[in-house]
C-alpha positions in Angstrom: -7.6 -46.2 106.0 -8.3 -46.4 109.9 -11.3 -47.7 111.1 -12.9 -44.8 112.4 -12.1 -43.4 109.4 -13.2 -46.3 107.2 -16.8 -46.5 109.5 -17.0 -42.5 108.9 -16.6 -42.7 105.3 -19.2 -44.1 102.8 -18.0 -46.3 99.9 -19.7 -43.7 97.8 -17.5 -41.1 99.1 -17.0 -38.4 96.5 -14.3 -35.8 97.2 -14.5 -32.4 95.1 -12.2 -30.2 96.9 -9.4 -32.0 95.3 -6.7 -30.6 92.9 -7.0 -32.7 89.0 -4.8 -36.0 89.6 -5.5 -36.7 92.9 -7.8 -39.6 93.7 -11.1 -38.9 94.2 -13.0 -41.7 95.8 -12.9 -43.3 99.0 -9.0 -43.1 100.0 -8.2 -39.9 98.0 -9.4 -37.5 101.1 -7.0 -38.4 104.1 -4.0 -39.4 101.2 -2.9 -35.6 100.8 -3.1 -35.8 104.9 0.1 -38.5 104.4 2.3 -35.5 103.1 1.1 -33.0 105.5 2.3 -35.1 108.3 5.8 -35.5 107.2 6.0 -31.7 106.8 4.1 -30.9 110.1 4.7 -33.4 112.4 3.0 -31.5 115.0 0.0 -29.9 113.1 -3.5 -29.7 115.3 -7.0 -29.2 114.1 -9.4 -27.6 116.4 -13.0 -28.0 115.5 -14.3 -24.1 116.3 -17.8 -24.7 115.1 -20.0 -27.2 113.7 -23.4 -26.6 111.8 -25.6 -29.0 111.3 -28.6 -28.7 108.5 -30.9 -31.6 107.3 -28.4 -34.2 105.4 -25.2 -31.7 105.8 -22.7 -30.7 108.1 -20.2 -27.6 108.0 -17.4 -28.2 109.7 -15.0 -25.0 110.6 -11.4 -25.8 111.4 -8.4 -23.9 112.4 -4.8 -25.6 112.3 -1.5 -24.9 113.8 2.2 -26.4 113.7 5.7 -25.9 113.0 6.9 -26.7 109.4 9.5 -29.5 109.3 9.7 -30.6 105.6 12.4 -33.5 105.8 12.9 -33.7 101.9 13.8 -30.0 102.1 15.6 -29.1 105.0 16.2 -25.8 103.2 12.5 -24.9 103.0 10.8 -22.9 106.4 12.6 -25.8 108.7 10.6 -24.5 112.2 8.7 -21.7 110.8 4.9 -21.5 112.5 2.4 -22.1 110.2 -1.8 -21.4 111.3 -4.8 -21.1 109.0 -8.6 -22.0 108.9 -10.6 -23.5 107.1 -14.6 -25.3 106.2 -15.6 -28.2 104.6 -19.7 -28.8 103.7 -20.1 -32.6 104.4 -23.0 -34.2 103.1 -24.2 -37.2 105.1 -26.7 -40.2 104.4 -27.3 -43.0 106.7 -24.8 -41.7 108.9 -21.7 -41.7 107.0 -20.2 -38.7 105.0 -21.1 -39.4 101.3 -19.9 -36.2 99.2 -17.3 -33.2 100.5 -18.0 -30.3 97.9 -16.8 -27.4 99.0 -13.6 -26.2 101.0 -11.8 -23.1 101.6 -8.8 -22.1 103.5 -7.9 -18.4 103.8 
């Protein structure tokens, strides 16, 4: 886990958006991203909007890149991808404790 991620995420962090079988604790949030780095090595994430309301932060992001799946070269090699996501985060004492809503369009 990167030092910045360690600072941002509370020890008690819970990610309620992950699919069954994926680790839900503090380390679970960034583990799926490691596979994404292989699949889309030039992935660019742009934060479009941040809304702060009390203890909650809503982050709206756009993602762009090119598919480069090394394990299956026949699966869309070089195809452009683009999608958006919105995360709702709970913050306590300056650290992210919970994410309970995430929608990808």
